[in-house]
TORKOL-4160 file (C-alpha; in steps of 0.2 Angstrom, whole numbers, padded with zeros to 4 digits, m for minus):
325
<pt num="1" X="0530" Y="0101" Z="0276"/>
<pt num="2" X="0522" Y="0088" Z="0265"/>
<pt num="3" X="0503" Y="0087" Z="0267"/>
<pt num="4" X="0490" Y="0075" Z="0260"/>
<pt num="5" X="0472" Y="0080" Z="0261"/>
<pt num="6" X="0458" Y="0068" Z="0256"/>
<pt num="7" X="0441" Y="0073" Z="0251"/>
<pt num="8" X="0429" Y="0063" Z="0240"/>
<pt num="9" X="0414" Y="0070" Z="0232"/>
<pt num="10" X="0408" Y="0081" Z="0218"/>
<pt num="11" X="0416" Y="0097" Z="0212"/>
<pt num="12" X="0404" Y="0106" Z="0224"/>
<pt num="13" X="0412" Y="0097" Z="0239"/>
<pt num="14" X="0429" Y="0101" Z="0233"/>
<pt num="15" X="0425" Y="0120" Z="0232"/>
<pt num="16" X="0418" Y="0118" Z="0250"/>
<pt num="17" X="0435" Y="0111" Z="0255"/>
<pt num="18" X="0445" Y="0125" Z="0248"/>
<pt num="19" X="0444" Y="0136" Z="0263"/>
<pt num="20" X="0452" Y="0122" Z="0273"/>
<pt num="21" X="0466" Y="0120" Z="0261"/>
<pt num="22" X="0468" Y="0139" Z="0261"/>
<pt num="23" X="0470" Y="0140" Z="0280"/>
<pt num="24" X="0482" Y="0126" Z="0280"/>
<pt num="25" X="0493" Y="0135" Z="0267"/>
<pt num="26" X="0492" Y="0151" Z="0278"/>
<pt num="27" X="0499" Y="0141" Z="0293"/>
<pt num="28" X="0512" Y="0132" Z="0282"/>
<pt num="29" X="0516" Y="0144" Z="0268"/>
<pt num="30" X="0530" Y="0133" Z="0261"/>
<pt num="31" X="0520" Y="0116" Z="0262"/>
<pt num="32" X="0517" Y="0105" Z="0247"/>
<pt num="33" X="0498" Y="0101" Z="0247"/>
<pt num="34" X="0492" Y="0085" Z="0238"/>
<pt num="35" X="0473" Y="0082" Z="0237"/>
<pt num="36" X="0466" Y="0065" Z="0235"/>
<pt num="37" X="0449" Y="0066" Z="0226"/>
<pt num="38" X="0438" Y="0058" Z="0213"/>
<pt num="39" X="0442" Y="0060" Z="0195"/>
<pt num="40" X="0426" Y="0069" Z="0191"/>
<pt num="41" X="0431" Y="0083" Z="0202"/>
<pt num="42" X="0449" Y="0086" Z="0196"/>
<pt num="43" X="0445" Y="0103" Z="0188"/>
<pt num="44" X="0445" Y="0111" Z="0205"/>
<pt num="45" X="0464" Y="0113" Z="0203"/>
<pt num="46" X="0461" Y="0125" Z="0189"/>
<pt num="47" X="0453" Y="0137" Z="0202"/>
<pt num="48" X="0467" Y="0138" Z="0215"/>
<pt num="49" X="0486" Y="0138" Z="0217"/>
<pt num="50" X="0485" Y="0130" Z="0235"/>
<pt num="51" X="0484" Y="0113" Z="0228"/>
<pt num="52" X="0501" Y="0107" Z="0221"/>
<pt num="53" X="0497" Y="0089" Z="0216"/>
<pt num="54" X="0482" Y="0078" Z="0214"/>
<pt num="55" X="0479" Y="0059" Z="0218"/>
<pt num="56" X="0464" Y="0053" Z="0207"/>
<pt num="57" X="0455" Y="0040" Z="0217"/>
<pt num="58" X="0439" Y="0033" Z="0209"/>
<pt num="59" X="0430" Y="0027" Z="0225"/>
<pt num="60" X="0413" Y="0027" Z="0216"/>
<pt num="61" X="0419" Y="0015" Z="0202"/>
<pt num="62" X="0419" Y="m0004" Z="0202"/>
<pt num="63" X="0436" Y="m0006" Z="0209"/>
<pt num="64" X="0433" Y="0004" Z="0225"/>
<pt num="65" X="0445" Y="m0006" Z="0236"/>
<pt num="66" X="0459" Y="m0007" Z="0223"/>
<pt num="67" X="0458" Y="0012" Z="0222"/>
<pt num="68" X="0459" Y="0014" Z="0241"/>
<pt num="69" X="0475" Y="0002" Z="0241"/>
<pt num="70" X="0482" Y="0013" Z="0227"/>
<pt num="71" X="0479" Y="0028" Z="0238"/>
<pt num="72" X="0489" Y="0019" Z="0253"/>
<pt num="73" X="0503" Y="0015" Z="0241"/>
<pt num="74" X="0504" Y="0033" Z="0234"/>
<pt num="75" X="0504" Y="0040" Z="0252"/>
<pt num="76" X="0518" Y="0028" Z="0258"/>
<pt num="77" X="0528" Y="0032" Z="0242"/>
<pt num="78" X="0527" Y="0051" Z="0244"/>
<pt num="79" X="0532" Y="0051" Z="0263"/>
<pt num="80" X="0519" Y="0064" Z="0269"/>
<pt num="81" X="0521" Y="0072" Z="0286"/>
<pt num="82" X="0503" Y="0075" Z="0289"/>
<pt num="83" X="0486" Y="0069" Z="0282"/>
<pt num="84" X="0469" Y="0077" Z="0284"/>
<pt num="85" X="0453" Y="0067" Z="0279"/>
<pt num="86" X="0435" Y="0072" Z="0278"/>
<pt num="87" X="0421" Y="0059" Z="0278"/>
<pt num="88" X="0411" Y="0051" Z="0292"/>
<pt num="89" X="0415" Y="0033" Z="0288"/>
<pt num="90" X="0422" Y="0023" Z="0303"/>
<pt num="91" X="0435" Y="0014" Z="0293"/>
<pt num="92" X="0443" Y="0031" Z="0288"/>
<pt num="93" X="0455" Y="0030" Z="0303"/>
<pt num="94" X="0461" Y="0013" Z="0298"/>
<pt num="95" X="0464" Y="0019" Z="0280"/>
<pt num="96" X="0474" Y="0034" Z="0287"/>
<pt num="97" X="0484" Y="0023" Z="0299"/>
<pt num="98" X="0489" Y="0011" Z="0284"/>
<pt num="99" X="0497" Y="0026" Z="0275"/>
<pt num="100" X="0510" Y="0026" Z="0288"/>
<pt num="101" X="0508" Y="0045" Z="0290"/>
<pt num="102" X="0513" Y="0051" Z="0308"/>
<pt num="103" X="0501" Y="0065" Z="0310"/>
<pt num="104" X="0483" Y="0060" Z="0306"/>
<pt num="105" X="0467" Y="0071" Z="0307"/>
<pt num="106" X="0449" Y="0066" Z="0304"/>
<pt num="107" X="0432" Y="0066" Z="0311"/>
<pt num="108" X="0427" Y="0057" Z="0328"/>
<pt num="109" X="0418" Y="0042" Z="0322"/>
<pt num="110" X="0420" Y="0032" Z="0338"/>
<pt num="111" X="0433" Y="0023" Z="0349"/>
<pt num="112" X="0443" Y="0018" Z="0334"/>
<pt num="113" X="0446" Y="0035" Z="0328"/>
<pt num="114" X="0451" Y="0041" Z="0345"/>
<pt num="115" X="0463" Y="0027" Z="0346"/>
<pt num="116" X="0471" Y="0029" Z="0329"/>
<pt num="117" X="0470" Y="0047" Z="0324"/>
<pt num="118" X="0482" Y="0061" Z="0331"/>
<pt num="119" X="0466" Y="0070" Z="0334"/>
<pt num="120" X="0448" Y="0065" Z="0331"/>
<pt num="121" X="0438" Y="0081" Z="0328"/>
<pt num="122" X="0419" Y="0082" Z="0332"/>
<pt num="123" X="0408" Y="0081" Z="0316"/>
<pt num="124" X="0395" Y="0095" Z="0315"/>
<pt num="125" X="0384" Y="0093" Z="0300"/>
<pt num="126" X="0372" Y="0106" Z="0305"/>
<pt num="127" X="0382" Y="0120" Z="0298"/>
<pt num="128" X="0388" Y="0128" Z="0282"/>
<pt num="129" X="0398" Y="0114" Z="0273"/>
<pt num="130" X="0414" Y="0125" Z="0272"/>
<pt num="131" X="0413" Y="0127" Z="0291"/>
<pt num="132" X="0411" Y="0108" Z="0293"/>
<pt num="133" X="0426" Y="0104" Z="0283"/>
<pt num="134" X="0436" Y="0118" Z="0291"/>
<pt num="135" X="0433" Y="0111" Z="0309"/>
<pt num="136" X="0445" Y="0097" Z="0304"/>
<pt num="137" X="0460" Y="0109" Z="0305"/>
<pt num="138" X="0456" Y="0117" Z="0322"/>
<pt num="139" X="0469" Y="0107" Z="0331"/>
<pt num="140" X="0482" Y="0113" Z="0318"/>
<pt num="141" X="0479" Y="0131" Z="0315"/>
<pt num="142" X="0470" Y="0147" Z="0321"/>
<pt num="143" X="0468" Y="0153" Z="0304"/>
<pt num="144" X="0450" Y="0154" Z="0298"/>
<pt num="145" X="0444" Y="0155" Z="0280"/>
<pt num="146" X="0425" Y="0158" Z="0279"/>
<pt num="147" X="0422" Y="0156" Z="0261"/>
<pt num="148" X="0429" Y="0148" Z="0245"/>
<pt num="149" X="0442" Y="0159" Z="0237"/>
<pt num="150" X="0448" Y="0156" Z="0219"/>
<pt num="151" X="0461" Y="0162" Z="0207"/>
<pt num="152" X="0449" Y="0172" Z="0196"/>
<pt num="153" X="0450" Y="0191" Z="0197"/>
<pt num="154" X="0435" Y="0202" Z="0199"/>
<pt num="155" X="0426" Y="0205" Z="0182"/>
<pt num="156" X="0419" Y="0220" Z="0174"/>
<pt num="157" X="0400" Y="0218" Z="0175"/>
<pt num="158" X="0388" Y="0217" Z="0160"/>
<pt num="159" X="0375" Y="0230" Z="0164"/>
<pt num="160" X="0358" Y="0224" Z="0168"/>
<pt num="161" X="0363" Y="0206" Z="0166"/>
<pt num="162" X="0356" Y="0190" Z="0173"/>
<pt num="163" X="0365" Y="0174" Z="0170"/>
<pt num="164" X="0355" Y="0158" Z="0171"/>
<pt num="165" X="0363" Y="0141" Z="0173"/>
<pt num="166" X="0349" Y="0128" Z="0175"/>
<pt num="167" X="0358" Y="0112" Z="0176"/>
<pt num="168" X="0363" Y="0099" Z="0189"/>
<pt num="169" X="0375" Y="0085" Z="0188"/>
<pt num="170" X="0369" Y="0070" Z="0178"/>
<pt num="171" X="0375" Y="0058" Z="0192"/>
<pt num="172" X="0362" Y="0066" Z="0204"/>
<pt num="173" X="0348" Y="0064" Z="0191"/>
<pt num="174" X="0353" Y="0046" Z="0188"/>
<pt num="175" X="0353" Y="0042" Z="0206"/>
<pt num="176" X="0335" Y="0049" Z="0208"/>
<pt num="177" X="0340" Y="0066" Z="0216"/>
<pt num="178" X="0329" Y="0078" Z="0208"/>
<pt num="179" X="0335" Y="0095" Z="0214"/>
<pt num="180" X="0328" Y="0108" Z="0202"/>
<pt num="181" X="0313" Y="0114" Z="0192"/>
<pt num="182" X="0309" Y="0108" Z="0174"/>
<pt num="183" X="0317" Y="0115" Z="0159"/>
<pt num="184" X="0299" Y="0122" Z="0154"/>
<pt num="185" X="0299" Y="0133" Z="0170"/>
<pt num="186" X="0317" Y="0139" Z="0166"/>
<pt num="187" X="0311" Y="0144" Z="0148"/>
<pt num="188" X="0296" Y="0154" Z="0155"/>
<pt num="189" X="0308" Y="0162" Z="0168"/>
<pt num="190" X="0319" Y="0168" Z="0153"/>
<pt num="191" X="0304" Y="0175" Z="0144"/>
<pt num="192" X="0298" Y="0185" Z="0160"/>
<pt num="193" X="0316" Y="0192" Z="0163"/>
<pt num="194" X="0317" Y="0197" Z="0145"/>
<pt num="195" X="0300" Y="0206" Z="0147"/>
<pt num="196" X="0307" Y="0215" Z="0161"/>
<pt num="197" X="0321" Y="0222" Z="0150"/>
<pt num="198" X="0335" Y="0211" Z="0157"/>
<pt num="199" X="0350" Y="0206" Z="0148"/>
<pt num="200" X="0348" Y="0187" Z="0149"/>
<pt num="201" X="0363" Y="0175" Z="0147"/>
<pt num="202" X="0360" Y="0156" Z="0146"/>
<pt num="203" X="0374" Y="0144" Z="0151"/>
<pt num="204" X="0377" Y="0126" Z="0155"/>
<pt num="205" X="0389" Y="0112" Z="0157"/>
<pt num="206" X="0392" Y="0096" Z="0147"/>
<pt num="207" X="0378" Y="0087" Z="0157"/>
<pt num="208" X="0365" Y="0101" Z="0152"/>
<pt num="209" X="0362" Y="0098" Z="0134"/>
<pt num="210" X="0345" Y="0091" Z="0135"/>
<pt num="211" X="0338" Y="0105" Z="0147"/>
<pt num="212" X="0347" Y="0119" Z="0137"/>
<pt num="213" X="0339" Y="0112" Z="0120"/>
<pt num="214" X="0322" Y="0112" Z="0129"/>
<pt num="215" X="0324" Y="0130" Z="0135"/>
<pt num="216" X="0329" Y="0135" Z="0117"/>
<pt num="217" X="0314" Y="0127" Z="0110"/>
<pt num="218" X="0301" Y="0133" Z="0123"/>
<pt num="219" X="0306" Y="0151" Z="0124"/>
<pt num="220" X="0295" Y="0163" Z="0115"/>
<pt num="221" X="0308" Y="0177" Z="0115"/>
<pt num="222" X="0324" Y="0172" Z="0108"/>
<pt num="223" X="0333" Y="0188" Z="0112"/>
<pt num="224" X="0344" Y="0180" Z="0125"/>
<pt num="225" X="0363" Y="0178" Z="0124"/>
<pt num="226" X="0366" Y="0159" Z="0122"/>
<pt num="227" X="0382" Y="0155" Z="0130"/>
<pt num="228" X="0380" Y="0136" Z="0131"/>
<pt num="229" X="0396" Y="0127" Z="0125"/>
<pt num="230" X="0407" Y="0143" Z="0126"/>
<pt num="231" X="0413" Y="0139" Z="0143"/>
<pt num="232" X="0426" Y="0126" Z="0141"/>
<pt num="233" X="0432" Y="0124" Z="0159"/>
<pt num="234" X="0426" Y="0128" Z="0177"/>
<pt num="235" X="0437" Y="0143" Z="0176"/>
<pt num="236" X="0429" Y="0150" Z="0161"/>
<pt num="237" X="0412" Y="0148" Z="0170"/>
<pt num="238" X="0419" Y="0157" Z="0185"/>
<pt num="239" X="0424" Y="0172" Z="0173"/>
<pt num="240" X="0406" Y="0172" Z="0166"/>
<pt num="241" X="0398" Y="0172" Z="0183"/>
<pt num="242" X="0409" Y="0186" Z="0188"/>
<pt num="243" X="0403" Y="0196" Z="0173"/>
<pt num="244" X="0385" Y="0194" Z="0178"/>
<pt num="245" X="0376" Y="0207" Z="0189"/>
<pt num="246" X="0365" Y="0193" Z="0195"/>
<pt num="247" X="0365" Y="0174" Z="0194"/>
<pt num="248" X="0351" Y="0161" Z="0195"/>
<pt num="249" X="0355" Y="0143" Z="0196"/>
<pt num="250" X="0351" Y="0126" Z="0204"/>
<pt num="251" X="0358" Y="0118" Z="0219"/>
<pt num="252" X="0374" Y="0113" Z="0210"/>
<pt num="253" X="0393" Y="0117" Z="0209"/>
<pt num="254" X="0390" Y="0134" Z="0199"/>
<pt num="255" X="0382" Y="0140" Z="0215"/>
<pt num="256" X="0398" Y="0138" Z="0225"/>
<pt num="257" X="0408" Y="0146" Z="0211"/>
<pt num="258" X="0397" Y="0161" Z="0212"/>
<pt num="259" X="0400" Y="0162" Z="0231"/>
<pt num="260" X="0418" Y="0163" Z="0227"/>
<pt num="261" X="0416" Y="0176" Z="0214"/>
<pt num="262" X="0404" Y="0186" Z="0226"/>
<pt num="263" X="0391" Y="0188" Z="0212"/>
<pt num="264" X="0373" Y="0191" Z="0218"/>
<pt num="265" X="0365" Y="0174" Z="0217"/>
<pt num="266" X="0348" Y="0166" Z="0218"/>
<pt num="267" X="0347" Y="0147" Z="0220"/>
<pt num="268" X="0333" Y="0135" Z="0217"/>
<pt num="269" X="0331" Y="0124" Z="0233"/>
<pt num="270" X="0319" Y="0110" Z="0235"/>
<pt num="271" X="0323" Y="0094" Z="0245"/>
<pt num="272" X="0340" Y="0099" Z="0251"/>
<pt num="273" X="0345" Y="0110" Z="0266"/>
<pt num="274" X="0350" Y="0128" Z="0260"/>
<pt num="275" X="0357" Y="0132" Z="0278"/>
<pt num="276" X="0371" Y="0119" Z="0275"/>
<pt num="277" X="0374" Y="0124" Z="0257"/>
<pt num="278" X="0375" Y="0143" Z="0257"/>
<pt num="279" X="0383" Y="0155" Z="0268"/>
<pt num="280" X="0374" Y="0167" Z="0280"/>
<pt num="281" X="0377" Y="0181" Z="0268"/>
<pt num="282" X="0367" Y="0194" Z="0257"/>
<pt num="283" X="0377" Y="0186" Z="0242"/>
<pt num="284" X="0365" Y="0171" Z="0241"/>
<pt num="285" X="0346" Y="0171" Z="0241"/>
<pt num="286" X="0337" Y="0154" Z="0242"/>
<pt num="287" X="0322" Y="0152" Z="0231"/>
<pt num="288" X="0310" Y="0139" Z="0239"/>
<pt num="289" X="0292" Y="0133" Z="0237"/>
<pt num="290" X="0279" Y="0138" Z="0249"/>
<pt num="291" X="0275" Y="0120" Z="0252"/>
<pt num="292" X="0270" Y="0111" Z="0269"/>
<pt num="293" X="0281" Y="0096" Z="0268"/>
<pt num="294" X="0283" Y="0090" Z="0286"/>
<pt num="295" X="0300" Y="0082" Z="0282"/>
<pt num="296" X="0308" Y="0096" Z="0271"/>
<pt num="297" X="0323" Y="0096" Z="0269"/>
<pt num="298" X="0323" Y="0077" Z="0266"/>
<pt num="299" X="0337" Y="0073" Z="0254"/>
<pt num="300" X="0351" Y="0065" Z="0264"/>
<pt num="301" X="0342" Y="0069" Z="0280"/>
<pt num="302" X="0328" Y="0057" Z="0279"/>
<pt num="303" X="0331" Y="0048" Z="0261"/>
<pt num="304" X="0344" Y="0046" Z="0248"/>
<pt num="305" X="0332" Y="0049" Z="0233"/>
<pt num="306" X="0318" Y="0062" Z="0231"/>
<pt num="307" X="0300" Y="0058" Z="0232"/>
<pt num="308" X="0288" Y="0057" Z="0217"/>
<pt num="309" X="0277" Y="0072" Z="0223"/>
<pt num="310" X="0291" Y="0085" Z="0223"/>
<pt num="311" X="0280" Y="0098" Z="0231"/>
<pt num="312" X="0296" Y="0107" Z="0237"/>
<pt num="313" X="0300" Y="0111" Z="0219"/>
<pt num="314" X="0283" Y="0118" Z="0214"/>
<pt num="315" X="0291" Y="0135" Z="0210"/>
<pt num="316" X="0284" Y="0147" Z="0197"/>
<pt num="317" X="0293" Y="0158" Z="0185"/>
<pt num="318" X="0285" Y="0173" Z="0194"/>
<pt num="319" X="0292" Y="0167" Z="0211"/>
<pt num="320" X="0309" Y="0168" Z="0203"/>
<pt num="321" X="0308" Y="0184" Z="0194"/>
<pt num="322" X="0299" Y="0193" Z="0208"/>
<pt num="323" X="0315" Y="0191" Z="0218"/>
<pt num="324" X="0327" Y="0198" Z="0205"/>
<pt num="325" X="0331" Y="0216" Z="0209"/>
């Protein structure tokens, strides 16, 4: 069985998609699985052995339609038996048909999808994202993988440790999607945790240089372990998250890595819907402001950028530290 899966989005979206791929592999143990995704998310392959190959399709670049034609060409060239695609765009069913692949699975986006797909699956966005993606393969398998699983073994915990990863993707900030507290609030949180005798570890990704530098400058107590720049890959970050007893982060990809590592995690949530982004589990605790915004959560539900007031992100360091066991 030669299977093509298509899932465009950030690295968090690809981690959400892993349970779907894992269940496919359980149903077809000898299958070759190729994942078509955006170049920015290719590091997901480092976390799993269920993906055999990648097609890097830059659908967010200037040459979107050229890239989609490249995908059609690659799909035809590789003679796939089955294709599974996420996304709610009504044109996806046409794209899948152009690949020439006989068995085509995607979401029900109307009459065209029912006509062109082997099966058009109902799209239920009001659930945990892993479950939403997993619905795509209900016509194919009875296997059910609830949470992301990655190829990083359980780690020996650093006693009394709290790992902080404050950053979010630069792309989201550039698009006006503010999803976390300020660097100054993070710095105060570090100080409070150190006051409580915690072993604080600070980490971040390539996009986080500015926020990390501000935290370094604003903290009164410098007795934290500065791990910024020492995690060279997503897998390195997964190992570090696995070593922490507790993890504090923003609504970003490291959250989903922490879920896979089963590390107790606390997540800053403002304009986004925590019910769709974290599992119903004791593993993850959302940290939310006590605001009275009538349309919260608004990001993606009611608007594509956050508002100027950001009442939903007025979270104090004490709010955060009081939740830490």
